[in-house]
Every structure is written in C-alpha cells, then in structure tokens.
DRENPA-3360 file (N, C-alpha, C; in nm, 2 decimals, always signed):
BEGIN
1 = MIVPVLPG = -0.08/+0.13/+1.09/-0.14/+0.18/+1.08/-0.23/+0.02/+1.11 ~ -0.32/+0.11/+1.24/-0.43/-0.08/+1.25/-0.60/-0.02/+1.18 ~ -0.64/-0.16/+1.12/-0.79/-0.13/+1.07/-0.84/-0.30/+1.11 ~ -1.00/-0.27/+1.17/-1.07/-0.36/+1.21/-1.11/-0.47/+1.13 ~ -1.12/-0.61/+1.13/-1.19/-0.65/+0.99/-1.30/-0.65/+1.09 ~ -1.39/-0.61/+0.91/-1.52/-0.55/+0.93/-1.64/-0.64/+0.82 ~ -1.74/-0.65/+0.88/-1.85/-0.78/+0.89/-1.85/-0.79/+0.76 ~ -1.81/-0.64/+0.63/-1.81/-0.69/+0.47/-1.68/-0.72/+0.43;
9 = DIDEQNHV = -1.59/-0.73/+0.47/-1.44/-0.79/+0.49/-1.50/-0.95/+0.42 ~ -1.56/-1.01/+0.49/-1.57/-1.18/+0.52/-1.62/-1.22/+0.39 ~ -1.59/-1.30/+0.30/-1.66/-1.41/+0.17/-1.72/-1.52/+0.23 ~ -1.73/-1.57/+0.14/-1.81/-1.70/+0.17/-1.77/-1.83/+0.22 ~ -1.58/-1.83/+0.23/-1.53/-1.94/+0.28/-1.51/-1.84/+0.45 ~ -1.53/-1.73/+0.43/-1.57/-1.72/+0.63/-1.39/-1.64/+0.68 ~ -1.34/-1.60/+0.55/-1.24/-1.53/+0.60/-1.24/-1.42/+0.54 ~ -1.14/-1.33/+0.55/-1.08/-1.18/+0.43/-1.10/-1.24/+0.27;
17 = NNTVYLRW = -1.15/-1.14/+0.28/-1.18/-1.17/+0.10/-1.06/-1.10/+0.05 ~ -1.02/-1.12/-0.08/-0.88/-1.12/-0.11/-0.82/-1.03/-0.18 ~ -0.94/-0.97/-0.18/-1.00/-0.77/-0.25/-0.96/-0.75/-0.14 ~ -0.98/-0.71/-0.04/-1.00/-0.66/+0.16/-0.90/-0.59/+0.16 ~ -0.76/-0.73/+0.09/-0.61/-0.71/+0.11/-0.56/-0.64/+0.04 ~ -0.64/-0.65/-0.10/-0.57/-0.54/-0.20/-0.65/-0.41/-0.13 ~ -0.74/-0.33/-0.15/-0.76/-0.21/-0.02/-0.70/-0.19/+0.01 ~ -0.64/-0.28/+0.16/-0.61/-0.20/+0.27/-0.35/-0.19/+0.24;
25 = VQDVATAH = -0.38/-0.24/+0.08/-0.21/-0.24/+0.08/-0.23/-0.09/-0.04 ~ -0.33/-0.02/-0.08/-0.38/+0.04/-0.13/-0.41/+0.17/-0.04 ~ -0.40/+0.22/+0.09/-0.47/+0.22/+0.16/-0.41/+0.30/+0.29 ~ -0.30/+0.18/+0.34/-0.18/+0.21/+0.37/-0.08/+0.27/+0.30 ~ -0.05/+0.31/+0.15/+0.01/+0.30/+0.07/-0.03/+0.51/+0.05 ~ -0.12/+0.45/+0.03/-0.24/+0.63/+0.04/-0.13/+0.74/+0.16 ~ -0.17/+0.66/+0.24/-0.12/+0.66/+0.35/+0.02/+0.72/+0.40 ~ +0.10/+0.69/+0.39/+0.19/+0.64/+0.38/+0.26/+0.76/+0.32;
33 = WRAVASSD = +0.21/+0.77/+0.13/+0.21/+0.95/+0.04/+0.17/+1.02/+0.12 ~ +0.06/+1.02/+0.22/+0.00/+1.24/+0.27/+0.06/+1.24/+0.38 ~ +0.16/+1.14/+0.46/+0.21/+1.18/+0.62/+0.33/+1.22/+0.61 ~ +0.48/+1.17/+0.46/+0.54/+1.21/+0.42/+0.65/+1.31/+0.30 ~ +0.57/+1.33/+0.24/+0.49/+1.36/+0.10/+0.50/+1.57/+0.09 ~ +0.59/+1.62/+0.05/+0.57/+1.78/+0.08/+0.43/+1.84/+0.04 ~ +0.35/+1.93/+0.10/+0.21/+2.00/+0.00/+0.26/+2.02/-0.10 ~ +0.30/+2.06/-0.18/+0.37/+2.05/-0.35/+0.37/+1.90/-0.39;
41 = AQENIAWV = +0.49/+1.80/-0.36/+0.44/+1.69/-0.42/+0.34/+1.59/-0.42 ~ +0.24/+1.60/-0.28/+0.16/+1.59/-0.32/-0.06/+1.67/-0.43 ~ +0.05/+1.77/-0.40/-0.06/+1.94/-0.52/-0.05/+1.88/-0.65 ~ +0.14/+1.79/-0.69/+0.16/+1.80/-0.85/+0.17/+1.60/-0.91 ~ +0.18/+1.57/-0.77/+0.18/+1.40/-0.81/+0.09/+1.28/-0.77 ~ +0.04/+1.21/-0.90/-0.04/+1.10/-0.79/+0.05/+0.93/-0.88 ~ -0.06/+0.84/-0.90/-0.01/+0.73/-0.83/-0.06/+0.68/-0.91 ~ -0.03/+0.59/-1.01/-0.13/+0.43/-1.04/-0.03/+0.35/-1.06;
49 = VLRHEIDY = -0.10/+0.22/-1.06/-0.10/+0.06/-0.99/+0.00/+0.02/-1.19 ~ +0.12/-0.03/-1.15/+0.15/-0.11/-1.23/+0.14/-0.29/-1.26 ~ +0.21/-0.25/-1.08/+0.12/-0.45/-1.09/+0.18/-0.43/-0.91 ~ +0.05/-0.60/-0.89/+0.06/-0.64/-0.79/+0.11/-0.75/-0.74 ~ +0.17/-0.79/-0.66/+0.19/-0.94/-0.64/+0.20/-0.94/-0.50 ~ +0.06/-1.00/-0.42/+0.03/-1.03/-0.22/+0.07/-1.23/-0.26 ~ +0.12/-1.17/-0.14/+0.10/-1.37/-0.11/+0.02/-1.39/+0.02 ~ -0.04/-1.48/+0.04/-0.13/-1.47/+0.16/-0.08/-1.61/+0.20;
57 = QAPAMLGD = -0.02/-1.53/+0.38/-0.01/-1.67/+0.49/-0.12/-1.72/+0.54 ~ -0.20/-1.66/+0.62/-0.28/-1.71/+0.76/-0.44/-1.56/+0.69 ~ -0.50/-1.61/+0.68/-0.65/-1.55/+0.70/-0.72/-1.45/+0.83 ~ -0.70/-1.38/+0.84/-0.79/-1.27/+0.89/-0.94/-1.33/+0.94 ~ -0.95/-1.32/+1.06/-1.10/-1.30/+1.09/-1.15/-1.24/+1.13 ~ -1.35/-1.21/+1.11/-1.43/-1.13/+1.19/-1.34/-1.06/+1.33 ~ -1.36/-0.96/+1.32/-1.28/-0.92/+1.48/-1.16/-0.92/+1.49 ~ -1.06/-0.97/+1.43/-0.96/-0.94/+1.38/-0.95/-0.80/+1.41;
65 = EVVLRTWV = -0.79/-0.72/+1.42/-0.75/-0.60/+1.41/-0.64/-0.67/+1.35 ~ -0.58/-0.56/+1.28/-0.48/-0.62/+1.20/-0.39/-0.44/+1.10 ~ -0.21/-0.49/+1.14/-0.15/-0.42/+1.12/-0.05/-0.31/+1.00 ~ -0.12/-0.27/+0.97/-0.07/-0.27/+0.76/+0.06/-0.11/+0.81 ~ +0.19/-0.22/+0.75/+0.32/-0.14/+0.77/+0.39/-0.15/+0.60 ~ +0.45/-0.08/+0.52/+0.46/-0.01/+0.43/+0.61/+0.06/+0.40 ~ +0.68/+0.03/+0.34/+0.79/+0.14/+0.26/+0.81/+0.12/+0.16 ~ +0.91/+0.15/+0.04/+0.93/+0.18/-0.06/+1.07/+0.11/-0.06;
73 = GKATRLTF = +1.07/+0.08/-0.16/+1.18/+0.04/-0.22/+1.25/+0.06/-0.35 ~ +1.31/-0.02/-0.38/+1.36/+0.11/-0.54/+1.26/+0.19/-0.53 ~ +1.35/+0.30/-0.59/+1.27/+0.40/-0.70/+1.35/+0.48/-0.81 ~ +1.28/+0.45/-0.91/+1.38/+0.48/-1.04/+1.25/+0.63/-1.01 ~ +1.36/+0.68/-1.21/+1.19/+0.82/-1.20/+1.08/+0.77/-1.24 ~ +1.08/+0.64/-1.27/+0.93/+0.62/-1.31/+0.86/+0.49/-1.26 ~ +0.91/+0.48/-1.16/+0.90/+0.35/-1.11/+0.94/+0.33/-0.99 ~ +0.87/+0.27/-0.79/+0.88/+0.33/-0.72/+0.79/+0.19/-0.63;
81 = ERFTEIRR = +0.93/+0.06/-0.59/+0.88/-0.03/-0.58/+0.84/-0.02/-0.47 ~ +0.73/-0.01/-0.38/+0.65/-0.05/-0.23/+0.57/-0.26/-0.18 ~ +0.63/-0.14/-0.07/+0.65/-0.38/+0.04/+0.56/-0.32/+0.13 ~ +0.46/-0.44/+0.19/+0.29/-0.39/+0.26/+0.34/-0.53/+0.26 ~ +0.37/-0.49/+0.46/+0.32/-0.63/+0.52/+0.17/-0.58/+0.64 ~ +0.15/-0.68/+0.62/-0.01/-0.72/+0.70/-0.02/-0.80/+0.80 ~ -0.03/-0.81/+0.86/+0.01/-0.91/+1.04/-0.17/-0.85/+1.15 ~ -0.17/-0.97/+1.21/-0.23/-0.96/+1.34/-0.19/-0.93/+1.41;
89 = NCDGRLLS = -0.23/-0.80/+1.47/-0.20/-0.71/+1.60/-0.23/-0.76/+1.74 ~ -0.34/-0.89/+1.71/-0.26/-1.04/+1.92/-0.18/-1.04/+1.89 ~ -0.14/-1.13/+1.78/+0.00/-1.17/+1.80/+0.08/-1.20/+1.71 ~ +0.06/-1.10/+1.60/+0.16/-1.00/+1.50/+0.20/-1.14/+1.44 ~ +0.10/-1.22/+1.40/+0.13/-1.31/+1.31/+0.09/-1.29/+1.18 ~ +0.21/-1.33/+1.05/+0.18/-1.25/+0.91/+0.11/-1.33/+0.83 ~ -0.01/-1.21/+0.85/-0.17/-1.26/+0.69/-0.12/-1.28/+0.57 ~ +0.00/-1.14/+0.55/+0.03/-1.11/+0.41/+0.12/-1.04/+0.40;
97 = KARTLWCP = +0.20/-1.07/+0.27/+0.27/-0.95/+0.26/+0.25/-0.93/+0.02 ~ +0.30/-0.76/+0.03/+0.24/-0.78/-0.10/+0.39/-0.69/-0.18 ~ +0.39/-0.69/-0.26/+0.55/-0.64/-0.39/+0.37/-0.50/-0.46 ~ +0.41/-0.35/-0.50/+0.35/-0.34/-0.55/+0.48/-0.21/-0.69 ~ +0.38/-0.22/-0.81/+0.44/-0.11/-0.84/+0.44/+0.00/-0.91 ~ +0.44/+0.10/-0.85/+0.32/+0.20/-0.89/+0.44/+0.35/-1.02 ~ +0.30/+0.37/-1.05/+0.43/+0.46/-1.17/+0.37/+0.62/-1.11 ~ +0.47/+0.70/-1.07/+0.40/+0.87/-1.09/+0.36/+0.89/-1.19;
105 = INAQTSRP = +0.26/+1.03/-1.16/+0.14/+1.03/-1.30/+0.22/+1.21/-1.27 ~ +0.16/+1.23/-1.36/+0.13/+1.38/-1.31/+0.02/+1.44/-1.30 ~ -0.05/+1.54/-1.16/-0.18/+1.50/-1.12/-0.29/+1.58/-1.22 ~ -0.26/+1.66/-1.31/-0.36/+1.76/-1.38/-0.35/+1.71/-1.53 ~ -0.28/+1.61/-1.55/-0.28/+1.51/-1.75/-0.31/+1.41/-1.73 ~ -0.24/+1.32/-1.54/-0.25/+1.20/-1.57/-0.21/+1.15/-1.65 ~ -0.08/+1.19/-1.71/+0.04/+1.12/-1.80/+0.19/+1.11/-1.71 ~ +0.28/+0.94/-1.73/+0.33/+0.99/-1.70/+0.47/+1.02/-1.66;
113 = MRISGEVR = +0.51/+1.06/-1.55/+0.60/+1.19/-1.50/+0.73/+1.18/-1.41 ~ +0.87/+1.21/-1.47/+0.98/+1.18/-1.43/+1.00/+1.25/-1.24 ~ +1.02/+1.19/-1.12/+1.08/+1.24/-1.06/+1.23/+1.25/-0.99 ~ +1.14/+1.37/-0.89/+1.35/+1.43/-0.90/+1.42/+1.35/-0.78 ~ +1.47/+1.35/-0.81/+1.60/+1.36/-0.75/+1.59/+1.29/-0.53 ~ +1.49/+1.43/-0.50/+1.49/+1.45/-0.35/+1.37/+1.36/-0.31 ~ +1.27/+1.38/-0.42/+1.19/+1.29/-0.38/+1.21/+1.13/-0.41 ~ +1.28/+1.13/-0.48/+1.26/+1.00/-0.47/+1.41/+0.93/-0.32;
121 = AQFST = +1.50/+1.04/-0.32/+1.53/+0.96/-0.13/+1.46/+0.98/-0.08 ~ +1.33/+1.09/-0.04/+1.28/+1.05/+0.06/+1.21/+0.95/+0.07 ~ +1.14/+0.88/-0.03/+1.16/+0.80/+0.03/+1.15/+0.63/-0.07 ~ +1.31/+0.61/-0.09/+1.33/+0.46/-0.09/+1.44/+0.47/+0.01 ~ +1.48/+0.29/-0.02/+1.51/+0.27/+0.12/+1.65/+0.23/+0.01;
% end
C-alpha cells in the first residue's frame, strides 16, 4: 500500500507526526484484513488493539510517498501479532517498524472471541 504524505500529516518539527504513523499502521492492517479475510469472517469478526510498539528510524517529510507493508506473526485463539514496515518509496529507506497485538472480538457483541484454526492458518506465519 502506497500513501502520500499530506500537509496535515506534518507536525511542528516539520516531519510526519507520530500519530500519523499509528494511523498508517492501523490503515494497512485493515486493508490487509479486508483483502484476505472471507466475507463471513469480515461480517463476524472485528478487532481491537491490545498494544502498539513503534520504532522510528528516519522521518518522513512533506512530498514523500511511503510504502506500508504488513504481515501477521504468531496467532493464537485470542491474539494476533501483526508487524508493519513503513518505507520511503523513492529510496526504500526504512522509516518505521511496528508490532501490534490485536484481539479478535465478536462484531455483534463486541466481546472477545476465539478464532478458528482456519482463520489463524490463513493469516499467521
């Protein structure tokens, strides 16, 4: 997923604000879920974040395009570990990497739910 850095993404230090990186981490996770999960899974499973860890390597600046890449690591019945890399498109430089722990919830009740082995296998490495 490639996204442009927009004027509203820039903070007082004249680079992309850390909250924008967090939004990008969530946006690429959502896009990945929608692209891979079955319509039944999307209808019945929602997600909440238990933890975000973000390491910043270099700043993104106005006019940059960034490449967002994500994948799922270890998946249990109640947690999914997701990794994200954010790189500058023009030179491939790593700008940020993140690890997020997600908990699946029932889309109708908003209560934590166990995930089937089929869905875990589809997403985990």
